[in-house]
C-alpha positions in Angstrom: -5.7 -70.5 -34.6 -3.3 -71.5 -32.0 -4.0 -68.7 -29.6 -7.3 -67.4 -28.2 -8.3 -63.6 -27.7 -10.4 -62.6 -24.6 -12.9 -59.9 -25.2 -13.8 -57.4 -22.4 -17.3 -57.9 -21.0 -19.9 -55.8 -22.7 -20.6 -52.6 -21.0 -17.1 -52.1 -19.2 -14.6 -49.5 -19.9 -10.9 -49.9 -20.1 -9.2 -48.4 -16.9 -5.6 -48.4 -18.1 -3.5 -45.6 -16.6 -3.0 -43.9 -20.0 -6.7 -43.9 -20.5 -7.5 -42.6 -16.9 -4.7 -39.9 -17.3 -6.2 -38.5 -20.6 -9.8 -38.7 -19.1 -8.6 -36.8 -16.1 -6.9 -34.0 -18.3 -10.2 -33.9 -20.4 -12.3 -33.5 -17.4 -9.9 -30.8 -15.9 -10.3 -28.8 -19.0 -14.0 -29.0 -18.9 -14.1 -28.0 -15.2 -11.6 -25.1 -15.7 -14.2 -23.7 -18.3 -17.0 -24.2 -16.1 -15.1 -22.6 -13.3 -14.3 -19.5 -15.2 -17.7 -19.1 -16.3 -19.2 -19.6 -12.6 -21.3 -16.6 -11.3 -19.0 -16.4 -8.1 -15.8 -16.2 -10.1 -17.2 -13.8 -12.7 -18.6 -11.7 -9.9 -15.2 -11.7 -8.2 -13.4 -10.4 -11.3 -16.0 -7.9 -11.9 -15.7 -6.4 -8.5 -11.9 -6.6 -8.8 -11.9 -4.7 -12.0 -14.3 -2.2 -10.7 -12.2 -1.4 -7.8 -9.0 -1.1 -10.0 -11.0 1.3 -12.1 -12.3 3.4 -9.3 -8.8 3.5 -7.8 -7.3 4.8 -11.1 -10.1 7.3 -11.5 -9.9 8.7 -8.1 -6.2 9.3 -8.3 -5.3 6.9 -5.6 -2.4 5.2 -7.9 -0.8 8.6 -9.1 2.1 8.3 -6.6 2.8 4.6 -6.2 5.5 3.2 -4.2 6.2 0.0 -5.9 7.5 -2.1 -3.0 4.2 -1.3 -1.1 2.0 -1.8 -4.4 3.2 -5.3 -4.8 1.8 -6.4 -1.4 -1.5 -4.4 -2.0 -2.2 -6.6 -5.0 -2.4 -9.5 -2.5 -5.4 -7.9 -0.7 -7.5 -7.2 -3.8 -6.8 -10.7 -5.1 -8.6 -11.9 -2.0 -11.9 -11.1 -3.6 -11.1 -13.5 -6.5 -9.8 -16.1 -4.0 -13.2 -16.0 -2.2 -15.1 -16.5 -5.4 -12.9 -19.5 -6.4 -13.3 -21.1 -3.0 -17.0 -21.0 -3.4 -17.2 -22.0 -7.1 -14.7 -24.9 -6.6 -16.6 -26.3 -3.6 -19.9 -26.2 -5.6 -18.2 -27.9 -8.6 -16.8 -30.8 -6.3 -20.2 -31.1 -4.9 -22.1 -31.2 -8.1 -22.8 -34.8 -8.4 -23.7 -35.1 -4.8 -26.2 -32.2 -5.1 -27.7 -33.6 -8.2 -27.8 -37.1 -6.7 -25.6 -38.7 -9.5 -22.9 -40.2 -7.5 -23.8 -43.7 -8.3 -23.7 -42.8 -12.1 -20.0 -41.8 -12.0 -19.1 -45.4 -11.0 -19.7 -46.5 -14.4 -17.1 -43.9 -15.8 -13.3 -44.4 -16.4 -12.5 -42.1 -13.5 -12.5 -43.2 -10.0 -13.6 -40.5 -7.4 -10.1 -39.7 -6.5 -9.1 -38.9 -10.0 -12.2 -36.7 -10.5 -11.0 -34.9 -7.4 -7.7 -34.4 -9.1 -9.4 -33.1 -12.1 -11.2 -30.5 -9.9 -7.7 -29.3 -8.5 -6.2 -29.1 -12.0 -9.2 -27.0 -13.0 -7.8 -24.4 -10.7 -4.8 -23.5 -12.7 -6.3 -21.3 -15.3 -7.9 -19.0 -12.7 -4.8 -18.8 -10.8 -2.9 -18.0 -14.0 -5.4 -15.3 -14.8 -5.0 -13.8 -11.4 -1.3 -13.8 -11.8 -1.9 -11.9 -14.9 -4.1 -9.4 -13.4 -1.5 -9.0 -10.6 1.3 -8.4 -13.0 -1.1 -5.9 -15.1 -1.8 -4.0 -12.0 1.8 -3.5 -10.9 2.8 -2.7 -14.4 0.2 0.0 -14.6 1.4 1.5 -11.3 5.1 1.4 -12.6 3.9 3.2 -15.8 2.9 6.2 -13.6 5.2 9.1 -13.9 5.6 9.4 -10.2 6.3 5.8 -9.4 9.2 5.1 -7.2 10.8 1.8 -5.9 10.5 -1.7 -7.4 8.3 -4.6 -6.8 9.1 -7.9 -5.4 8.6 -11.1 -7.3 7.7 -13.0 -4.4 5.3 -10.5 -3.2 3.5 -10.5 -6.6 3.4 -14.4 -6.7 1.8 -14.5 -3.2 -1.7 -13.4 -4.4 -2.2 -15.9 -7.2 -0.9 -18.8 -4.8 -3.6 -17.6 -2.4 -6.2 -17.9 -5.1 -4.9 -21.4 -5.9 -4.9 -22.3 -2.1 -8.5 -21.0 -1.7 -9.8 -23.1 -4.6 -8.0 -26.3 -3.1 -9.7 -25.6 0.2 -13.0 -25.4 -1.4 -12.5 -28.7 -3.1 -11.2 -30.4 0.2 -14.3 -29.0 2.1 -16.6 -30.7 -0.3 -15.0 -33.9 0.8 -15.1 -33.3 4.4 -18.7 -31.8 4.8 -21.1 -33.0 2.0 -23.1 -29.6 2.1 -23.2 -26.3 0.4 -22.9 -24.7 3.8 -19.1 -25.8 4.1 -17.8 -23.3 1.6 -19.5 -20.0 3.4 -18.5 -21.3 6.7 -14.9 -22.0 5.5 -14.8 -18.6 3.8 -15.9 -16.8 7.0 -13.3 -18.6 9.1 -10.6 -17.5 6.6 -12.1 -13.9 6.7 -11.9 -14.0 10.5 -8.2 -15.1 10.5 -7.4 -12.5 7.9 -9.0 -9.6 9.8 -7.4 -10.7 13.0 -3.9 -10.7 11.4 -4.8 -7.1 10.0 -5.5 -6.0 13.5 -2.1 -7.2 14.8 0.3 -5.9 12.1 3.3 -6.3 14.2 2.5 -9.7 15.4 4.3 -12.5 13.7 1.2 -14.8 14.1 -0.3 -13.1 11.0 2.1 -14.9 8.8 0.3 -18.1 9.6 -2.7 -16.8 7.6 -3.3 -16.1 3.9 -1.2 -12.8 3.8 0.9 -10.6 6.1 -0.9 -7.3 6.3 1.1 -4.2 7.4 0.1 -1.2 9.4 -1.1 1.1 6.7 -0.8 4.1 8.9 2.9 3.9 8.8 4.5 6.0 5.9 6.3 3.8 3.2 9.7 2.5 4.2 12.8 1.7 2.1 12.9 -2.0 1.8 16.2 -2.2 3.6 14.4 -1.1 6.7 11.4 -3.4 6.4 11.3 -7.1 7.4 8.9 -9.2 5.5 9.8 -12.9 5.4 7.8 -13.0 2.0 9.8 -15.7 0.6 9.2 -18.1 3.5 5.5 -17.2 3.4 5.4 -18.1 -0.3 6.9 -21.5 0.4 4.6 -21.9 3.3 1.6 -21.2 1.1 2.8 -23.5 -1.7 3.3 -26.3 0.9 -0.2 -25.7 2.1 -1.5 -26.1 -1.4 0.2 -29.3 -1.8 -1.0 -30.4 1.7 -4.6 -29.5 1.0 -4.6 -31.1 -2.4 -3.2 -34.3 -1.3 -5.6 -34.5 1.7 -8.6 -34.0 -0.6 -7.4 -37.0 -3.0 -6.9 -39.0 0.3 -10.4 -38.2 1.3 -11.7 -39.2 -2.2 -9.9 -42.6 -2.0 -6.5 -42.1 -3.6 -4.5 -43.7 -0.9 -1.4 -44.6 -2.7 1.9 -44.7 -1.1 3.0 -41.6 -3.3 -0.1 -39.5 -2.2 0.6 -40.3 1.5 4.1 -39.6 1.3 3.6 -36.4 -0.5 0.8 -35.4 2.2 3.5 -36.2 5.0 6.3 -34.1 3.3 3.9 -31.3 2.7 2.8 -31.2 6.3 6.5 -31.1 7.4 7.4 -28.4 5.0 4.2 -26.4 6.2 5.4 -26.6 9.8 9.1 -25.8 9.0 8.4 -22.8 6.7 5.7 -21.7 9.3 8.2 -21.6 12.0 10.9 -20.0 9.7 8.7 -16.8 9.1 8.1 -16.1 12.7 11.5 -14.6 13.3 11.3 -11.0 14.8 13.0 -7.9 13.5 16.7 -8.7 12.9 19.2 -6.6 14.9 20.8 -5.1 11.6 17.2 -3.9 10.4 16.8 -2.5 13.9 20.1 -0.6 13.7 19.6 0.5 10.2 16.2 2.0 11.2 17.8 3.9 14.1 20.3 5.5 11.9 17.6 6.3 9.3 15.5 8.1 11.6 18.3 10.0 13.6 21.0 10.5 10.9 19.7 9.5 7.4 22.4 11.3 5.3 24.7 8.1 5.4 22.0 6.2 3.7 20.8 8.7 1.1 21.8 10.0 -2.4 21.5 13.7 -3.5 20.2 15.3 -6.6 20.5 19.0 -7.6 17.7 20.6 -9.6 16.8 24.3 -10.0 19.2 25.3 -7.5 17.9 23.2 -4.7 19.7 20.0 -3.4 17.4 17.0 -2.8 18.5 14.2 -0.6 16.5 10.9 -0.5 16.7 7.3 0.2 17.9 5.6 -3.1 14.5 4.0 -3.6 12.8 7.3 -3.4 15.4 9.5 -5.3 13.0 10.0 -8.1 10.5 11.6 -6.0 12.5 14.7 -6.1 10.5 15.5 -9.4 7.4 16.0 -7.3 9.2 18.1 -4.6 10.8 20.2 -7.2 7.3 21.1 -8.4 6.5 22.4 -4.9 9.6 24.3 -4.3 9.4 25.6 -7.9 5.9 26.7 -7.2 7.1 28.6 -4.0 10.1 30.1 -5.4 8.5 31.7 -8.4 6.4 33.8 -6.2 9.5 35.2 -4.2 12.0 37.9 -5.3 15.3 36.9 -7.0 17.3 37.7 -3.9 15.3 35.1 -1.9 15.5 32.5 -4.8 19.4 32.9 -4.8 19.6 31.4 -1.2 21.1 28.0 -0.7 18.2 25.5 -0.3 18.1 21.9 0.4 15.6 19.2 1.0 16.3 16.2 3.1 13.9 13.1 3.4 13.3 11.9 6.8 11.5 8.9 8.6 9.7 9.2 11.9 8.9 5.9 13.4 8.0 6.6 16.9 4.6 5.5 17.6 2.0 7.0 19.9 2.9 6.2 23.6 0.0 6.4 26.1 -1.9 8.6 23.8 0.9 11.3 23.5 2.6 11.9 20.2 6.4 12.2 20.8 8.5 15.0 19.4 10.7 14.9 16.2 14.3 14.5 16.8 15.1 18.0 15.3 18.4 18.4 17.1 19.7 15.4 15.7 18.4 16.1 12.2 20.1 19.5 12.5 23.5 18.0 13.4 23.3 15.4 10.5 22.4 18.3 7.9 25.3 20.2 9.2 27.6 17.3 9.0 26.3 16.3 5.4 27.0 20.2 4.2 23.2 20.8 3.9 22.3 23.1 7.0 18.8 24.1 7.3 17.6 21.4 5.1 13.8 21.2 4.9 12.5 18.0 5.8 10.1 15.7 3.7 8.7 12.3 4.7 8.0 9.4 2.4 4.3 9.9 2.2 3.1 12.0 -0.7 0.0 12.7 -2.7 -3.8 13.6 -2.2 -5.0 10.0 -2.2 -5.4 10.1 1.5 -5.8 12.8 4.3 -2.4 11.8 5.8 -0.5 12.0 2.5 -2.1 15.3 1.7 -1.4 16.9 5.0 2.3 15.8 4.9 2.7 17.3 1.2 1.1 20.7 2.4 3.3 20.4 5.5 6.3 20.2 3.3 5.2 22.9 1.1 4.7 25.1 4.3 8.1 24.1 5.7 9.8 25.2 2.3 7.7 28.3 2.3 8.8 29.1 5.9 12.4 28.6 4.9 12.1 31.1 2.1 10.2 33.6 4.2 12.3 33.6 7.5 15.5 31.9 6.3 15.4 29.5 9.2 14.9 25.7 9.0 11.1 24.8 9.7 12.2 22.5 12.7 13.2 25.6 14.5 9.6 26.7 14.8 8.9 23.9 17.3 5.3 24.1 18.3 5.0 27.6 17.7 2.3 29.4 15.7 3.4 31.4 12.8 1.4 34.6 12.9 1.2 38.2 11.5 2.3 38.7 8.1 5.0 36.1 7.9 2.3 33.5 8.9 0.0 34.7 6.2 2.6 34.8 3.4 4.1 31.3 4.4 0.6 29.7 4.2 -0.3 31.5 0.9 3.0 30.5 -0.7 2.5 26.9 0.4 -1.0 26.5 -0.8 -0.6 28.3 -4.2 2.5 26.2 -5.1 0.7 23.4 -7.1 -2.9 22.1 -7.7 -2.0 19.2 -5.4 -1.2 21.5 -2.4 -4.2 23.5 -3.0 -6.2 20.5 -3.0 -4.6 19.3 0.3 -5.1 22.7 1.9 -9.0 22.6 0.8 -9.3 19.1 2.5 -7.2 20.2 5.7 -9.1 23.5 6.2 -12.4 21.5 6.3 -11.0 19.3 9.1 -9.2 22.1 11.1 -10.7 24.4 13.6 -9.1 27.8 14.4 -5.7 27.7 12.9 -4.4 25.3 10.4 -1.4 22.8 11.0 1.6 22.4 8.6 3.0 19.2 9.8 5.3 16.8 7.6 5.1 13.9 10.0 2.7 12.4 12.7 4.4 13.9 15.6 4.2 16.5 18.6 6.5 18.8 16.8 5.3 21.2 14.1 3.9 24.7 13.5 0.7 26.2 12.6 -0.8 29.4 11.3 -3.5 31.3 13.1 -7.0 31.4 12.0 -7.0 35.3 11.2 -3.9 34.7 8.9 -5.9 31.9 7.4 -8.7 34.2 6.6 -6.5 36.7 4.9 -5.0 33.6 2.8 -8.5 32.7 1.7 -9.2 36.3 0.4 -5.9 36.1 -1.5 -6.5 32.7 -3.0 -9.8 34.2 -4.4 -7.7 36.4 -6.5 -5.3 35.5 -9.4 -2.1 34.0 -8.0 0.1 36.1 -10.5 -1.6 39.3 -9.3 -1.0 38.3 -5.6 2.6 37.2 -6.4 3.6 40.4 -8.0 2.5 42.3 -4.9 4.3 39.9 -2.8 7.5 40.4 -4.5 7.2 44.2 -4.5 6.7 44.3 -0.8 8.7 41.3 0.1 11.1 43.0 2.8 8.0 44.5 4.4 5.8 41.2 4.4 8.7 39.0 5.7 9.6 41.4 8.6 8.8 39.8 11.8 6.9 42.8 13.2 4.6 43.4 10.3 1.1 42.8 11.2 -1.8 41.0 9.6 -3.6 44.3 9.0 -0.5 45.9 7.5 0.0 42.8 5.3 -3.5 43.1 4.0 -2.9 46.7 3.2 0.4 46.0 1.2 -1.5 43.3 -0.6 -4.3 45.5 -1.5 -7.1 43.5 0.1 -9.5 44.0 3.2 -8.0 43.2 6.5 -9.6 39.9 7.9 -11.9 40.2 11.0 -10.4 40.7 14.4 -9.3 37.3 16.1 -12.0 36.0 18.6 -11.1 35.0 22.0 -9.2 31.8 22.1 -8.1 32.0 18.4 -4.5 33.6 18.9 -1.9 31.0 19.6 1.6 31.8 20.9 3.0 33.8 18.1 6.5 33.5 16.7 
């Protein structure tokens, strides 16, 4: 033959790019399966699912605001991110821990390609996290009382954090060749996350994994929020690329393409990191001021059962839950009281505590806005709702009390100021509010256990609100022990006397056919209205 053929030496393996690429993908698939089966990942998913099940069982998801629920998915996915970081780090350290590094030199894959395989192995756990995030927001959206709409960028943030955590675990294995690196890294990330949560108004929190908001603030319409979530998502994605390329560089993959990608990712991290630091835009600040003082221009109204309900567009469907409360109050009053014009208007109260003193509600501005909008005497209601928290339950009961006060006195609840509603009017107002729905009764049971003396009926965290004295509350407890229909019939029968300003608590008890409550003890009587 005119040509010769050179055979590869015995014991060597072809390292062509195509063979190396195929081997990288094969190793990535194997590592992905091992990662999903790792005890740390399995435990993280188990805790995640257990937390979700408990939340559903306890009713925490009964009244979801979807544009808040989307960012809550990020917090729960931190559990899976932590498990992924630990498992990915141990996987990248496996050959070092087992003392088999030298044996891998005989394989087709150089160290940097094996590192790439470990990074690719993170994709399935990231996809599974995205599926869980989507399922959770889908479950929330399926609730009858769901309002608002979720953000795709918010929902994508959690899975990207999981991917980033896994990449950090791989990088840590190449920086510190010890199993202690992952727990220490995880602790550092935890400290950064907690520090951000403690400063929910600071732009610095966006340099971390997620931007946590002040959860003591009731839900806001999205037009009044400022979350640079798109910039933050780009920032996290750039971090993933940066961490991954640095891990490949540490493993020996120092090609020009890898170096250029790392440099570009670093610039993107810095650019997007700075872009997400902007403060509250002036247009949002002005919109908040308008929403707080004169919200009617930003709202839509719905009429149901003879009551006008006005709300911010994203909360419009909440009128169904408000109507359950108003209907529960009006069914116990005579026809003449039901035929009066009633209106409910959603309000925001954004002022925070100043030097330990709660500010008052801008009731004069609210009243002027209601008159201008053609809904004078509208009963205010907030954006917080439900019995999943003490605050939400208190606000729900406060709204029920405000509407009952409107039915009993014919006045807007705001006119009560900080007065105590006592005598027969106080007792009837509280009873109507408590018996309105199962939720208001549950909220009352919770609040009465946390109150001393009288009981407050506040719809907002503010210095303005009214309360009912302890003696009237004692009468209400007696009434609640009897069938609501029986008490309601007597309320309708004696409505004129029971709602008269001068009818005493003893007279109210007599009209309702129950024993009078014990005399008030010293210090229990507030300034009566």
